[in-house]
C-alpha positions as CSV (number, residue, x, y, z in Angstrom):
1,M,20.6,-19.3,56.7
2,E,18.9,-22.6,56.3
3,T,15.9,-20.9,54.6
4,Q,18.2,-19.1,52.2
5,K,19.9,-22.4,51.3
6,R,16.5,-24.1,50.7
7,L,15.4,-21.3,48.5
8,I,18.6,-21.5,46.4
9,D,18.2,-25.3,46.2
10,S,14.6,-25.0,45.1
11,I,15.8,-23.3,41.8
12,K,19.3,-24.6,41.3
13,K,19.3,-27.3,38.6
14,V,21.6,-30.3,39.4
15,C,20.4,-32.7,36.7
16,I,20.3,-30.4,33.8
17,C,19.0,-32.9,31.2
18,R,16.0,-33.7,33.3
19,G,15.7,-30.3,35.0
20,V,15.8,-31.7,38.5
21,T,16.6,-29.2,41.2
22,A,18.8,-29.6,44.3
23,G,15.7,-29.2,46.4
24,T,14.0,-32.1,44.8
25,I,17.0,-34.3,45.2
26,M,17.4,-33.4,48.8
27,E,13.7,-34.0,49.5
28,A,14.1,-37.4,48.0
29,I,17.2,-38.1,50.0
30,R,15.4,-37.1,53.2
31,S,12.5,-39.3,52.2
32,G,14.7,-42.4,52.2
33,C,16.5,-42.5,48.8
34,S,20.0,-43.4,50.0
35,T,21.8,-44.3,46.7
36,F,22.1,-42.8,43.3
37,E,20.2,-45.7,41.8
38,A,17.3,-45.1,44.2
39,L,17.2,-41.4,43.2
40,R,17.3,-42.5,39.5
41,R,14.2,-44.7,40.0
42,A,12.4,-42.2,42.3
43,I,12.9,-38.9,40.5
44,G,14.7,-39.7,37.2
45,V,18.0,-38.1,37.8
46,G,20.8,-39.4,35.5
47,T,18.3,-40.6,32.8
48,G,18.7,-37.8,30.4
49,N,20.9,-37.4,27.3
50,C,24.2,-37.3,29.2
51,K,23.4,-40.5,31.2
52,A,24.6,-38.9,34.4
53,R,28.0,-37.8,33.2
54,R,27.3,-34.2,34.3
55,C,25.3,-34.7,37.5
56,R,26.3,-38.0,39.1
57,H,29.3,-36.5,41.0
58,N,27.3,-33.7,42.5
59,I,24.4,-36.0,43.4
60,E,26.7,-38.5,45.0
61,K,28.4,-35.7,47.0
62,R,25.0,-34.6,48.3
63,L,24.2,-38.2,49.3
64,K,27.6,-38.5,51.1
65,D,27.2,-35.1,52.9
66,H,23.7,-36.0,54.0
67,K,24.9,-39.4,55.4
68,E,27.7,-37.6,57.3
69,S,25.4,-35.0,58.7
70,L,23.2,-37.8,60.2
71,K,26.3,-39.3,61.9
72,T,27.3,-36.0,63.4
73,E,23.9,-34.9,64.7
74,T,23.8,-34.7,68.5
75,P,20.9,-36.8,69.9
76,V,18.5,-34.9,72.0
77,G,17.7,-36.2,75.4
């Protein structure tokens, strides 16, 4: 299931103006970008013609979901 989601994310465009995929966004989030502004600087999301009017909500939801998933992970040990 995770492999299928990653495959879909690798081709699904979230920032249409810049052509940034969900996979690229999630990779940047996992690499330490924890805010929309950090993602903007790192991978250029929200810097296209619409100035993030179309993508910001979806990107911020991904950030929130990722942060929540880190809180709910069960520590091993």
